[in-house]
C-alpha positions as CSV (number, residue, x, y, z in Angstrom):
1,M,-131.5,-147.5,-10.2
2,S,-132.3,-147.5,-14.1
3,R,-131.0,-144.4,-14.8
4,R,-128.2,-145.7,-13.8
5,Y,-127.9,-148.7,-15.7
6,G,-128.8,-146.2,-18.5
7,M,-125.7,-144.4,-18.0
8,F,-124.0,-147.2,-18.3
9,V,-125.5,-148.2,-21.4
10,M,-124.5,-145.0,-23.3
11,W,-121.5,-145.0,-21.7
12,R,-120.4,-148.4,-23.5
13,D,-122.0,-147.2,-26.2
14,I,-120.3,-144.5,-27.3
15,A,-117.0,-145.8,-26.4
16,A,-117.9,-148.4,-29.2
17,E,-119.2,-146.5,-31.6
18,A,-116.1,-143.8,-30.9
19,Q,-113.6,-146.8,-31.3
20,A,-115.9,-148.2,-34.6
21,R,-115.1,-144.7,-36.3
22,G,-111.7,-144.7,-35.5
23,E,-111.6,-142.3,-32.8
24,P,-108.5,-141.1,-31.0
25,A,-107.3,-144.1,-28.3
26,T,-107.5,-140.9,-25.5
27,I,-111.7,-140.7,-26.7
28,V,-112.0,-144.0,-26.7
29,N,-110.3,-145.1,-23.2
30,A,-112.3,-141.9,-21.5
31,A,-115.6,-143.6,-23.0
32,K,-114.8,-146.9,-21.5
33,A,-113.5,-145.1,-18.3
34,R,-117.3,-143.5,-17.9
35,A,-118.7,-146.7,-18.4
36,D,-117.0,-148.5,-15.7
37,A,-117.3,-145.9,-13.3
38,S,-121.3,-146.4,-14.3
39,W,-121.0,-149.8,-13.8
40,L,-119.5,-149.4,-10.3
41,A,-122.3,-147.1,-9.4
42,L,-125.0,-149.8,-10.3
43,K,-123.1,-152.5,-8.5
44,E,-122.3,-150.5,-5.5
45,S,-126.1,-149.2,-5.4
46,L,-127.4,-153.1,-5.8
47,N,-125.2,-154.0,-3.1
48,S,-126.5,-151.0,-0.8
49,G,-130.1,-152.2,-2.1
50,S,-130.2,-156.0,-0.6
51,K,-128.0,-155.0,2.2
52,S,-130.4,-152.8,3.7
53,T,-133.7,-154.9,3.1
């Protein structure tokens, strides 16, 4: 689970840095999409873990 959180934080930070540097919207949006996907995967693993106990 901590790896999934780490992936979320990494992509969130990449998106923020790219936006701050003025990178093209395509790059920023791609990083944001990866952060969103990582967040959903983390949320899903938390939900499935709580249902199994």
